[in-house]
Each structure stands twice: as C-alpha cells, then as structure tokens.
NUNU-704941 format. One record per residue: residue number from 1; x, y, z of N, C-alpha, C in turn. Coordinates in Angstrom, 3 decimals. Example, Ala and Ser with C-alpha at 12.3 -4.5 7.8 and 13.67 -1.06 7.14 Angstrom:
# NUNU-704941
+-----+----------+----------+----------+----------+----------+----------+----------+----------+----------+
:  nr :   n.east :  n.north :     n.up :  ca.east : ca.north :    ca.up :   c.east :  c.north :     c.up :
+-----+----------+----------+----------+----------+----------+----------+----------+----------+----------+
:   1 :   13.190 :   -5.690 :    7.800 :   12.300 :   -4.500 :    7.800 :   13.200 :   -3.300 :    7.800 :
:   2 :   12.850 :   -2.250 :    7.080 :   13.670 :   -1.060 :    7.140 :   12.900 :    0.030 :    7.870 :
+-----+----------+----------+----------+----------+----------+----------+----------+----------+----------+
# end
This chain:
# NUNU-704941
+-----+----------+----------+----------+----------+----------+----------+----------+----------+----------+
:  nr :   n.east :  n.north :     n.up :  ca.east : ca.north :    ca.up :   c.east :  c.north :     c.up :
+-----+----------+----------+----------+----------+----------+----------+----------+----------+----------+
:   1 :    6.489 :   20.941 :   -5.508 :    6.205 :   21.245 :   -7.095 :    5.045 :   21.637 :   -7.353 :
:   2 :    3.690 :   21.047 :   -6.637 :    2.593 :   21.215 :   -7.402 :    1.295 :   20.999 :   -6.212 :
:   3 :    0.558 :   21.341 :   -6.172 :   -0.383 :   20.980 :   -5.450 :   -1.288 :   20.050 :   -6.222 :
:   4 :   -2.170 :   19.546 :   -5.404 :   -3.419 :   18.564 :   -6.084 :   -4.486 :   19.241 :   -6.666 :
:   5 :   -4.758 :   18.407 :   -7.698 :   -5.740 :   18.499 :   -8.421 :   -7.319 :   18.458 :   -7.402 :
:   6 :   -7.933 :   19.697 :   -7.639 :   -9.448 :   19.904 :   -7.143 :  -10.249 :   19.104 :   -6.861 :
:   7 :  -10.577 :   19.484 :   -8.204 :  -11.955 :   17.987 :   -9.366 :  -11.483 :   18.298 :  -10.094 :
:   8 :  -12.527 :   16.763 :  -11.270 :  -12.470 :   16.819 :  -11.756 :  -13.719 :   17.397 :  -13.082 :
:   9 :  -13.593 :   18.172 :  -14.136 :  -14.463 :   19.258 :  -14.552 :  -15.430 :   18.598 :  -15.838 :
:  10 :  -16.266 :   18.933 :  -16.311 :  -17.228 :   18.319 :  -17.096 :  -17.067 :   17.941 :  -18.538 :
:  11 :  -16.838 :   16.426 :  -18.744 :  -16.470 :   16.719 :  -20.218 :  -16.927 :   17.626 :  -21.399 :
:  12 :  -15.907 :   17.610 :  -22.572 :  -16.424 :   18.591 :  -23.783 :  -16.702 :   20.140 :  -23.173 :
:  13 :  -15.893 :   20.578 :  -22.589 :  -15.571 :   22.147 :  -21.811 :  -14.445 :   22.391 :  -22.320 :
:  14 :  -14.610 :   24.068 :  -22.420 :  -13.458 :   24.682 :  -22.548 :  -13.449 :   26.132 :  -20.817 :
:  15 :  -11.531 :   25.911 :  -20.283 :  -11.582 :   26.249 :  -19.608 :  -10.205 :   27.413 :  -19.736 :
:  16 :  -10.708 :   28.170 :  -18.851 :   -9.983 :   29.555 :  -18.213 :   -8.773 :   29.064 :  -17.469 :
:  17 :   -7.413 :   29.507 :  -17.585 :   -6.093 :   29.290 :  -17.097 :   -6.702 :   29.043 :  -15.223 :
:  18 :   -7.470 :   30.150 :  -14.473 :   -7.481 :   29.867 :  -13.522 :   -8.286 :   28.488 :  -13.190 :
:  19 :   -8.832 :   28.049 :  -14.262 :   -9.614 :   26.490 :  -13.718 :   -8.841 :   25.780 :  -13.599 :
:  20 :   -7.803 :   25.574 :  -15.158 :   -6.761 :   24.878 :  -15.126 :   -5.573 :   24.842 :  -13.993 :
:  21 :   -5.333 :   25.771 :  -13.312 :   -4.492 :   25.777 :  -12.302 :   -5.662 :   24.996 :  -11.237 :
:  22 :   -6.357 :   25.073 :  -11.183 :   -7.460 :   24.686 :  -10.140 :   -7.698 :   22.965 :  -10.304 :
:  23 :   -8.043 :   22.796 :  -11.177 :   -8.025 :   21.437 :  -11.846 :   -6.443 :   20.565 :  -12.026 :
:  24 :   -5.374 :   21.438 :  -11.773 :   -4.306 :   20.701 :  -12.090 :   -3.488 :   20.229 :  -10.839 :
:  25 :   -3.436 :   21.521 :  -10.033 :   -2.865 :   21.912 :   -9.471 :   -1.303 :   22.565 :   -9.751 :
:  26 :   -1.397 :   22.877 :  -11.097 :    0.113 :   23.543 :  -11.089 :    0.146 :   24.657 :  -11.463 :
:  27 :    1.038 :   25.650 :  -11.471 :    0.624 :   27.099 :  -11.579 :    0.775 :   27.925 :  -12.448 :
:  28 :    0.142 :   28.822 :  -12.800 :   -0.085 :   29.328 :  -14.293 :    1.396 :   29.696 :  -14.901 :
:  29 :    1.917 :   29.822 :  -14.157 :    3.248 :   30.321 :  -15.098 :    3.809 :   28.855 :  -15.616 :
:  30 :    4.283 :   27.789 :  -15.009 :    4.051 :   26.286 :  -15.396 :    3.345 :   26.143 :  -16.581 :
:  31 :    1.979 :   26.134 :  -16.710 :    1.095 :   26.094 :  -17.853 :    1.819 :   26.956 :  -18.444 :
:  32 :    1.616 :   27.819 :  -18.909 :    2.096 :   29.090 :  -20.038 :    3.653 :   28.715 :  -20.595 :
:  33 :    4.617 :   28.063 :  -19.021 :    5.779 :   27.772 :  -20.265 :    5.825 :   26.700 :  -21.054 :
:  34 :    4.424 :   25.238 :  -20.471 :    4.568 :   24.253 :  -21.108 :    3.946 :   24.261 :  -22.673 :
:  35 :    3.272 :   25.629 :  -22.129 :    2.618 :   26.480 :  -23.634 :    3.511 :   27.039 :  -25.140 :
:  36 :    4.482 :   27.311 :  -24.537 :    5.087 :   28.386 :  -24.831 :    6.338 :   26.936 :  -25.526 :
:  37 :    6.550 :   25.873 :  -24.571 :    7.155 :   24.986 :  -25.298 :    6.702 :   24.100 :  -26.232 :
:  38 :    5.255 :   23.985 :  -26.548 :    4.446 :   23.995 :  -27.243 :    4.123 :   22.330 :  -26.884 :
:  39 :    4.143 :   22.421 :  -25.539 :    3.595 :   20.263 :  -24.968 :    2.450 :   20.704 :  -25.132 :
:  40 :    1.579 :   21.794 :  -24.771 :    0.417 :   22.090 :  -24.423 :   -0.574 :   22.986 :  -25.239 :
:  41 :   -1.632 :   23.327 :  -25.824 :   -2.049 :   24.037 :  -27.055 :   -3.219 :   24.689 :  -26.092 :
:  42 :   -3.387 :   26.177 :  -26.469 :   -4.519 :   27.063 :  -25.844 :   -4.989 :   27.791 :  -27.154 :
:  43 :   -6.437 :   27.951 :  -26.883 :   -6.598 :   28.935 :  -28.453 :   -7.084 :   30.825 :  -27.115 :
:  44 :   -6.253 :   31.334 :  -27.097 :   -6.227 :   32.739 :  -26.969 :   -6.719 :   32.451 :  -24.944 :
:  45 :   -5.827 :   31.174 :  -24.511 :   -6.089 :   31.102 :  -22.867 :   -7.267 :   30.339 :  -23.096 :
:  46 :   -7.775 :   29.776 :  -23.687 :   -8.906 :   28.543 :  -23.178 :   -8.150 :   27.487 :  -23.809 :
:  47 :   -8.393 :   26.315 :  -22.893 :   -8.424 :   25.446 :  -22.375 :   -8.492 :   24.539 :  -23.063 :
:  48 :   -8.568 :   23.245 :  -23.765 :   -9.912 :   22.506 :  -23.518 :   -9.589 :   20.838 :  -22.626 :
:  49 :  -10.313 :   19.812 :  -22.965 :  -10.035 :   18.734 :  -22.359 :   -9.025 :   18.208 :  -23.177 :
:  50 :   -8.527 :   18.064 :  -24.002 :   -7.407 :   17.382 :  -24.359 :   -5.964 :   18.664 :  -23.589 :
:  51 :   -6.105 :   19.868 :  -23.830 :   -4.927 :   20.043 :  -23.220 :   -5.157 :   20.182 :  -21.387 :
:  52 :   -6.339 :   20.060 :  -20.809 :   -6.125 :   19.237 :  -19.841 :   -5.458 :   18.064 :  -19.434 :
:  53 :   -6.192 :   16.984 :  -19.987 :   -5.590 :   15.556 :  -20.267 :   -3.944 :   15.549 :  -20.284 :
:  54 :   -3.504 :   16.182 :  -21.661 :   -1.974 :   16.613 :  -21.701 :   -1.386 :   17.614 :  -20.202 :
:  55 :   -1.604 :   18.187 :  -19.566 :   -1.547 :   18.885 :  -18.318 :   -1.347 :   17.658 :  -17.478 :
:  56 :   -2.271 :   17.178 :  -16.850 :   -1.770 :   16.077 :  -16.185 :   -1.559 :   15.010 :  -16.563 :
:  57 :   -0.804 :   14.530 :  -18.019 :    0.016 :   13.464 :  -18.249 :    1.403 :   14.220 :  -17.602 :
:  58 :    1.812 :   15.090 :  -18.421 :    2.954 :   16.164 :  -18.257 :    3.613 :   16.057 :  -16.440 :
:  59 :    2.270 :   16.663 :  -15.679 :    2.761 :   16.134 :  -13.769 :    3.000 :   15.078 :  -13.107 :
:  60 :    2.320 :   14.068 :  -13.946 :    1.962 :   12.571 :  -13.464 :    4.035 :   11.840 :  -13.883 :
:  61 :    4.648 :   12.531 :  -15.294 :    5.574 :   12.045 :  -15.828 :    6.837 :   13.139 :  -15.541 :
:  62 :    6.433 :   13.978 :  -14.857 :    7.434 :   14.471 :  -14.058 :    7.855 :   14.281 :  -12.619 :
:  63 :    6.546 :   13.911 :  -12.251 :    6.890 :   13.761 :  -10.518 :    7.157 :   12.515 :  -10.370 :
:  64 :    6.251 :   10.718 :  -11.021 :    6.752 :   10.179 :  -10.969 :    8.318 :    9.722 :  -11.375 :
:  65 :    8.908 :   10.493 :  -13.059 :   10.152 :    9.842 :  -13.069 :   10.731 :   10.600 :  -14.112 :
:  66 :   10.469 :   11.918 :  -13.149 :   11.543 :   12.853 :  -12.938 :   12.013 :   13.425 :  -15.219 :
:  67 :   11.261 :   13.338 :  -15.405 :   11.272 :   13.643 :  -17.158 :   11.301 :   15.179 :  -17.360 :
:  68 :   12.707 :   15.118 :  -18.145 :   12.992 :   16.572 :  -18.475 :   11.967 :   16.592 :  -19.878 :
:  69 :   12.003 :   18.339 :  -20.314 :   11.030 :   18.805 :  -21.367 :   11.636 :   18.171 :  -22.887 :
:  70 :   12.376 :   17.936 :  -23.733 :   13.051 :   16.869 :  -24.422 :   12.280 :   15.647 :  -23.840 :
:  71 :   12.382 :   15.353 :  -23.062 :   11.846 :   13.808 :  -22.630 :   10.747 :   13.943 :  -22.506 :
:  72 :    9.854 :   14.448 :  -22.441 :    7.971 :   14.770 :  -22.241 :    7.851 :   15.312 :  -23.668 :
:  73 :    8.384 :   15.801 :  -24.564 :    7.914 :   16.080 :  -26.048 :    7.988 :   14.328 :  -27.022 :
:  74 :    8.886 :   13.625 :  -26.752 :    9.061 :   12.632 :  -27.026 :    8.031 :   11.960 :  -26.470 :
:  75 :    8.234 :   11.493 :  -24.934 :    6.594 :   10.605 :  -24.616 :    5.604 :   11.064 :  -25.149 :
:  76 :    5.013 :   12.256 :  -24.914 :    3.361 :   12.900 :  -25.266 :    3.628 :   12.989 :  -27.188 :
:  77 :    4.448 :   12.554 :  -28.034 :    4.121 :   12.362 :  -29.203 :    4.392 :   11.080 :  -29.429 :
:  78 :    4.691 :   10.097 :  -28.690 :    5.190 :    8.655 :  -29.012 :    3.280 :    7.861 :  -28.711 :
:  79 :    3.046 :    8.660 :  -27.073 :    1.314 :    8.480 :  -26.861 :    0.397 :    8.573 :  -27.759 :
:  80 :    0.915 :   10.198 :  -28.384 :   -0.338 :   10.560 :  -30.022 :   -0.049 :    9.903 :  -31.110 :
:  81 :    0.982 :    8.777 :  -31.322 :    0.977 :    7.739 :  -32.079 :    0.407 :    6.643 :  -32.362 :
:  82 :    0.612 :    6.728 :  -30.585 :   -0.225 :    4.669 :  -29.877 :   -1.845 :    5.579 :  -30.202 :
:  83 :   -2.011 :    6.108 :  -29.717 :   -3.360 :    6.584 :  -29.822 :   -4.180 :    6.601 :  -31.263 :
:  84 :   -3.173 :    7.105 :  -32.270 :   -3.698 :    7.113 :  -33.643 :   -3.625 :    5.868 :  -34.170 :
:  85 :   -2.365 :    5.052 :  -33.847 :   -2.951 :    3.736 :  -33.921 :   -4.129 :    2.784 :  -33.851 :
:  86 :   -4.201 :    3.193 :  -32.551 :   -5.047 :    2.260 :  -31.732 :   -7.068 :    3.016 :  -32.320 :
:  87 :   -6.705 :    3.697 :  -32.577 :   -7.836 :    4.297 :  -33.372 :   -8.201 :    3.665 :  -34.656 :
:  88 :   -6.901 :    3.343 :  -35.980 :   -6.806 :    2.724 :  -37.096 :   -7.421 :    1.308 :  -36.780 :
:  89 :   -6.237 :    0.868 :  -35.724 :   -7.154 :   -0.682 :  -35.440 :   -8.406 :   -1.152 :  -35.313 :
:  90 :   -8.774 :    0.094 :  -34.036 :  -10.572 :   -0.452 :  -33.639 :  -11.692 :    0.228 :  -35.058 :
:  91 :  -10.849 :    0.823 :  -36.109 :  -11.937 :    0.669 :  -37.560 :  -11.607 :    0.083 :  -38.447 :
:  92 :  -10.763 :   -0.696 :  -38.301 :  -10.395 :   -2.057 :  -39.429 :  -11.137 :   -3.210 :  -37.996 :
:  93 :  -11.590 :   -3.394 :  -37.340 :  -12.108 :   -3.736 :  -36.324 :  -13.891 :   -4.608 :  -37.266 :
+-----+----------+----------+----------+----------+----------+----------+----------+----------+----------+
# end
C-alpha cells in the first residue's frame, strides 16, 4: 500500500506534496484523493503540520484496521472533538 516514511520534518513548517510523499510513504495520488474527500487540507498544494499528522493517522488506521473512507471521516472527526475537549479541560485547571 505504501512505503515507509523517510524522516520527520521540523515542527511548524510548510511542505510541498513531494516532501509529504517522502515523509508519509503515501503516493501523491493517494494524498490528493484524501484531499478531494475532505480528509486533509492543503493551501494551494502546501501542507502544514496538521495535514502531515492527519495523513499519518489515516495511513495507520487503514493499515492497522482496514478502515474505509467513511470510517476515516468519522474517526478523524471524533479525534478532533476529543482534542478540543481536552483543550477545554486543560484550560479549566
């Protein structure tokens, strides 16, 4: 399905699709398909840390659990909600 990622980038960067392909092991076609499906965002072909993290999550979920696109959307939405709730709880401490 994919190649192993080559390396981790420095945080808070912007990445070309070529870099994302190398970093994730995903093909450019797969990345663009995920973008078209609304699973990952890009600003005119430039990807950020969040997009890179999301692509790695997607790859893990598909490889480990064979999750389909509908399942991926639901899982990613739930993970986002969980992160937001954690932020709220940390702010209340």
